mmCIF file of the C-alpha atoms, coordinates in Angstrom:
data_MODEL
# 
_entry.id   MODEL 
# 
loop_
_atom_site.group_PDB 
_atom_site.id 
_atom_site.type_symbol 
_atom_site.label_atom_id 
_atom_site.label_alt_id 
_atom_site.label_comp_id 
_atom_site.label_asym_id 
_atom_site.label_entity_id 
_atom_site.label_seq_id 
_atom_site.pdbx_PDB_ins_code 
_atom_site.Cartn_x 
_atom_site.Cartn_y 
_atom_site.Cartn_z 
_atom_site.occupancy 
_atom_site.B_iso_or_equiv 
_atom_site.pdbx_formal_charge 
_atom_site.auth_seq_id 
_atom_site.auth_comp_id 
_atom_site.auth_asym_id 
_atom_site.auth_atom_id 
_atom_site.pdbx_PDB_model_num 
ATOM 1  C CA . MET A 1 1  ? 93.721  103.397 124.005 1.00 0.00 ? 1  MET A CA 1 
ATOM 2  C CA . ALA A 1 2  ? 96.104  101.205 122.002 1.00 0.00 ? 2  ALA A CA 1 
ATOM 3  C CA . ASP A 1 3  ? 93.139  100.138 119.897 1.00 0.00 ? 3  ASP A CA 1 
ATOM 4  C CA . ASP A 1 4  ? 92.352  103.768 119.025 1.00 0.00 ? 4  ASP A CA 1 
ATOM 5  C CA . PHE A 1 5  ? 95.984  104.401 118.138 1.00 0.00 ? 5  PHE A CA 1 
ATOM 6  C CA . LEU A 1 6  ? 96.080  101.405 115.794 1.00 0.00 ? 6  LEU A CA 1 
ATOM 7  C CA . ARG A 1 7  ? 92.844  102.507 114.123 1.00 0.00 ? 7  ARG A CA 1 
ATOM 8  C CA . ALA A 1 8  ? 94.244  106.008 113.633 1.00 0.00 ? 8  ALA A CA 1 
ATOM 9  C CA . LEU A 1 9  ? 97.452  104.560 112.203 1.00 0.00 ? 9  LEU A CA 1 
ATOM 10 C CA . ALA A 1 10 ? 95.465  102.357 109.833 1.00 0.00 ? 10 ALA A CA 1 
ATOM 11 C CA . LEU A 1 11 ? 93.439  105.370 108.666 1.00 0.00 ? 11 LEU A CA 1 
ATOM 12 C CA . VAL A 1 12 ? 96.633  107.337 108.024 1.00 0.00 ? 12 VAL A CA 1 
ATOM 13 C CA . MET A 1 13 ? 97.965  104.436 105.949 1.00 0.00 ? 13 MET A CA 1 
ATOM 14 C CA . VAL A 1 14 ? 94.757  104.306 103.888 1.00 0.00 ? 14 VAL A CA 1 
ATOM 15 C CA . ILE A 1 15 ? 94.845  108.056 103.252 1.00 0.00 ? 15 ILE A CA 1 
ATOM 16 C CA . GLU A 1 16 ? 98.577  108.016 102.434 1.00 0.00 ? 16 GLU A CA 1 
ATOM 17 C CA . GLY A 1 17 ? 98.039  105.182 99.953  1.00 0.00 ? 17 GLY A CA 1 
ATOM 18 C CA . LEU A 1 18 ? 95.243  106.863 97.994  1.00 0.00 ? 18 LEU A CA 1 
ATOM 19 C CA . LEU A 1 19 ? 97.314  109.168 95.789  1.00 0.00 ? 19 LEU A CA 1 
ATOM 20 C CA . PRO A 1 20 ? 99.979  106.624 94.741  1.00 0.00 ? 20 PRO A CA 1 
ATOM 21 C CA . PHE A 1 21 ? 97.219  104.130 93.986  1.00 0.00 ? 21 PHE A CA 1 
ATOM 22 C CA . LEU A 1 22 ? 94.972  106.501 92.032  1.00 0.00 ? 22 LEU A CA 1 
ATOM 23 C CA . SER A 1 23 ? 97.631  108.532 90.229  1.00 0.00 ? 23 SER A CA 1 
ATOM 24 C CA . PRO A 1 24 ? 101.165 107.147 90.491  1.00 0.00 ? 24 PRO A CA 1 
ATOM 25 C CA . GLY A 1 25 ? 102.591 109.587 87.938  1.00 0.00 ? 25 GLY A CA 1 
ATOM 26 C CA . ARG A 1 26 ? 101.263 112.633 89.704  1.00 0.00 ? 26 ARG A CA 1 
ATOM 27 C CA . PHE A 1 27 ? 102.411 111.219 93.048  1.00 0.00 ? 27 PHE A CA 1 
ATOM 28 C CA . ARG A 1 28 ? 105.936 110.720 91.682  1.00 0.00 ? 28 ARG A CA 1 
ATOM 29 C CA . GLU A 1 29 ? 106.019 114.296 90.357  1.00 0.00 ? 29 GLU A CA 1 
ATOM 30 C CA . SER A 1 30 ? 104.877 115.720 93.680  1.00 0.00 ? 30 SER A CA 1 
ATOM 31 C CA . MET A 1 31 ? 107.498 113.685 95.573  1.00 0.00 ? 31 MET A CA 1 
ATOM 32 C CA . LEU A 1 32 ? 110.223 114.939 93.239  1.00 0.00 ? 32 LEU A CA 1 
ATOM 33 C CA . ARG A 1 33 ? 109.069 118.512 93.816  1.00 0.00 ? 33 ARG A CA 1 
ATOM 34 C CA . ALA A 1 34 ? 108.983 117.966 97.571  1.00 0.00 ? 34 ALA A CA 1 
ATOM 35 C CA . ALA A 1 35 ? 112.513 116.521 97.475  1.00 0.00 ? 35 ALA A CA 1 
ATOM 36 C CA . SER A 1 36 ? 113.768 119.689 95.820  1.00 0.00 ? 36 SER A CA 1 
ATOM 37 C CA . LEU A 1 37 ? 112.244 122.045 98.426  1.00 0.00 ? 37 LEU A CA 1 
ATOM 38 C CA . ASP A 1 38 ? 114.416 123.871 100.905 1.00 0.00 ? 38 ASP A CA 1 
ATOM 39 C CA . ASP A 1 39 ? 114.582 122.195 104.331 1.00 0.00 ? 39 ASP A CA 1 
ATOM 40 C CA . ARG A 1 40 ? 113.137 125.254 106.074 1.00 0.00 ? 40 ARG A CA 1 
ATOM 41 C CA . LEU A 1 41 ? 110.120 125.358 103.765 1.00 0.00 ? 41 LEU A CA 1 
ATOM 42 C CA . LEU A 1 42 ? 109.524 121.631 104.109 1.00 0.00 ? 42 LEU A CA 1 
ATOM 43 C CA . ARG A 1 43 ? 109.827 121.920 107.901 1.00 0.00 ? 43 ARG A CA 1 
ATOM 44 C CA . GLY A 1 44 ? 107.299 124.777 107.809 1.00 0.00 ? 44 GLY A CA 1 
ATOM 45 C CA . PHE A 1 45 ? 104.804 122.651 105.882 1.00 0.00 ? 45 PHE A CA 1 
ATOM 46 C CA . GLY A 1 46 ? 105.311 119.878 108.426 1.00 0.00 ? 46 GLY A CA 1 
ATOM 47 C CA . LEU A 1 47 ? 104.757 122.260 111.332 1.00 0.00 ? 47 LEU A CA 1 
ATOM 48 C CA . VAL A 1 48 ? 101.540 123.613 109.819 1.00 0.00 ? 48 VAL A CA 1 
ATOM 49 C CA . ALA A 1 49 ? 100.235 120.073 109.226 1.00 0.00 ? 49 ALA A CA 1 
ATOM 50 C CA . LEU A 1 50 ? 101.201 119.068 112.762 1.00 0.00 ? 50 LEU A CA 1 
ATOM 51 C CA . LEU A 1 51 ? 99.469  122.075 114.326 1.00 0.00 ? 51 LEU A CA 1 
ATOM 52 C CA . LEU A 1 52 ? 96.336  121.657 112.219 1.00 0.00 ? 52 LEU A CA 1 
ATOM 53 C CA . GLY A 1 53 ? 96.146  117.971 113.081 1.00 0.00 ? 53 GLY A CA 1 
ATOM 54 C CA . ALA A 1 54 ? 96.667  118.607 116.787 1.00 0.00 ? 54 ALA A CA 1 
ATOM 55 C CA . GLY A 1 55 ? 94.035  121.353 116.711 1.00 0.00 ? 55 GLY A CA 1 
ATOM 56 C CA . LEU A 1 56 ? 91.552  119.101 114.960 1.00 0.00 ? 56 LEU A CA 1 
ATOM 57 C CA . LEU A 1 57 ? 92.191  116.305 117.470 1.00 0.00 ? 57 LEU A CA 1 
ATOM 58 C CA . HIS A 1 58 ? 91.688  118.730 120.333 1.00 0.00 ? 58 HIS A CA 1 
ATOM 59 C CA . PHE A 1 59 ? 88.471  120.040 118.803 1.00 0.00 ? 59 PHE A CA 1 
ATOM 60 C CA . LEU A 1 60 ? 87.110  116.535 118.189 1.00 0.00 ? 60 LEU A CA 1 
ATOM 61 C CA . SER A 1 61 ? 88.006  115.323 121.677 1.00 0.00 ? 61 SER A CA 1 
ATOM 62 C CA . SER A 1 62 ? 86.370  118.312 123.382 1.00 0.00 ? 62 SER A CA 1 
ATOM 63 C CA . THR A 1 63 ? 82.997  118.013 121.604 1.00 0.00 ? 63 THR A CA 1 
ATOM 64 C CA . PRO A 1 64 ? 80.457  115.484 122.900 1.00 0.00 ? 64 PRO A CA 1 
# 
């Protein structure tokens, strides 16, 4: 189980690193925009991402 967690963490790191590597200027602009968002809106985006991710994990774990 720890092995699966570390693989998932590594995959997240690869995905998170793609945009800054491929387009640092665009990444910087998007981070500046995100920093200026209202906390409630940012929290809402986080909740949607969390629920979608949890739903996808559930779906993938329940299919053979």
